[in-house]
C-alpha positions, 0 to 999 in steps of 0.5 A: 559032426556038430552044428557049427560044422554043418552051418559051415558045410551048408554056406560053402554048398551055397557059395559054390552054386552061386559062383557056378551060376555067375560062371554060366551067365558070363559064358553064354552073355553076348559081348557088349558091342561097344567094347573097343570100338574106337580109332587110333588116338593120342593116348598111346600109353592105354593098355590093349586088352589082350583077346578083345577085337576092335570091330568084329570082322564081317564074315569071308563071304561078304567080303567086307572091308574096315580099316579097324583091327580085326584081331588083338590090336598092339597097344599102340594101336588101341585108342579110346573111343572117337570124340563126338564132342569136345576135342580129346587132349592129345599127347602127340601134337603141339598145342601152340602152332609154333611148336612142330610136332615130332614125326611118325617115322614107325607108325603102327602097321594096321592088321590086315584088311580083309580082301575085296573082290572086285564086283562086291561092296563092302559091308561097313559098320558105324565106328563113331560120329565124325566131329566138326572141323575145329580151329581151321585158319585158313581154307584153300579151294573152297569157302569155309565148310562144315561137317553139318553143312555137308550132311547127305553127301559121303565125305573123305577127310584125309590128313596130310601135308605137303612135305610128307613122302607117305601123303605124296603118294596117296595123292594120285589115289585121292585125285582119281577118286576126286574125278571118278565120284565127285560127280556123283556127290563125293566130297574129299576135304583134304585136312592139312596138319603141318609136320615141318615149321614151313608147312605153317605158312598158308603161302607155301601150302598153296603154291605146293597144290598144283603140282601135287594135282590137289583141287579139292578143299583143303582145310589149313589145321595149324592149331592141331584142333581138328587133328585132336577132335579125331584123336589122330596121330598120323600122316596120311589117315583117311576118314570116310563119313556117310551121308548122316555123318557117321565115320563107316571106314578109315585107314592109316598110311599108304595102301589099302586104295581098292578097298578104300575105293570099294568103301566110296562105292558102298556108301554111294550105292546106300543112295542108290547110285549106280556105278556099275559103268565106272570102273575101279580108278585105283587099278590104273594108277602105276605101281611106281606111287606105291612104296617098295615091296621089300623094305617099305618107305623110311624117312631120315630126318635132320635136325635134333628135334626128331628121335633125339637127332639120332638120325645124325650118323657122325658126332655133332661139331663144334660151336663156331659163329653161330654154326658147327663145323662138322668132320665126317670121318667115321664109317657109314651105315644105311639110315643115317645122315653124315655132315661135313663143313659148317652147318646149323643143326637146329630142331627140325633141319640142318642149315649149310652155312659153308664160308668163302671157298668152303664146302658143306656137304652131306652123305646119305648111304641108301638101300632103296628103289628111289631117294627124294629130298625135302630142301628148302632155300633160305634166300630169295636166290635159288641154291645150286647142289651137286649131287653124286651116286657113289662118287660119280654123277649120276647115270642117265638112267637113274636120274630123278626129275630134278637132276640136270646135268652140267657143261663138265658132266657134273649132276646137280640140282637147283633149290629155290621153294620148300618141296620134296626134290626128285633125285635117284630113280634106281629102277629096282632096289639097290645099296649106294651113297649119295652125296650132296655139296653146296658152296653157299649158304641157304640150303636147309635140308629137312628130310630124306625119303627112301622108297 
């Protein structure tokens, strides 16, 4: 072996030793606890690490609860860290308040939350610092609030909007938490970030609160500034903040009611509050307020601005005098809306425009337990809408709370304000088709909710 060969062999040995030492250091070093500690945010394109957990789950024996994924998240569930200063730019919310955001129709499902045994309280890790309220255009049921002023009390932030069926179904639980724990220090703040154009109007929001049972403070976030500060993308989305202003728990969508209530009790217990005499309120809420167990809640949106108008089942009509004439002559599939007659197909609604002696109708095939519809009357007078199921008047045992019977046995209801109308209650899941008919202009259809 020449001298040059000996030097080369020695160099290879040194490189191998250094590589082995580095590999040992990587294996035995603990993971960085700050990696991946983030909440679902606006950057949907961010790539998820294939094996990195967002936040490690507490031991099973502790029966802890966090709403953060405890296993490898999908790309849609991964997000940048929660903003603690200036709000991060969002890609899924409008910048101008006149722009209506696209609805979330298939929000990613968070990883399963560990089950909490009644009587035990969860261990809640610190997720991030709660941002300040930003860009609030009005406060309802309250004077102006700030996160700084709320220090010393646990706060539940609920991102919602009054026309969202998923939000509506959570409100009985939120009201139960308010009634049970507000006397012990809990503050609930509903951040109302609008989804539909008429949800930007303060009067509409204010009028909706009594019927929803909302008696806690509501902040109108018309410019999506608080929404973006929290990197939020979902209706509903709840954040639980401790007495020091730290986010300790969050949950996307419906469900996890007992887990959320347990988290509330855990924060109150940290201040020494004894709640042993107060039972879990969520356990007493009827099952009918939660989604259908098999198919889950779905919403079918009217208008060209949602999913490129793909909820429309028949071809778009031909223009005629400011509206379009639709012809419903196709086979019907579930999860679609079928228009017939004169309708104005605008970005976030379908506006009925029948002329004299005409009828505009919409058919909705369904597979659901209950059906509700978001309608609005464009004028000051209520609009009468006739409704049938499978071509017949809705039977008494299946009528929703807004449906009434006319002198000839027909079933109908009146649309007077922008809200969700209760149309069909099947008792169990069934398949059929609803048809809504109107003989005068002024009806605006926004969405059909199937549960």
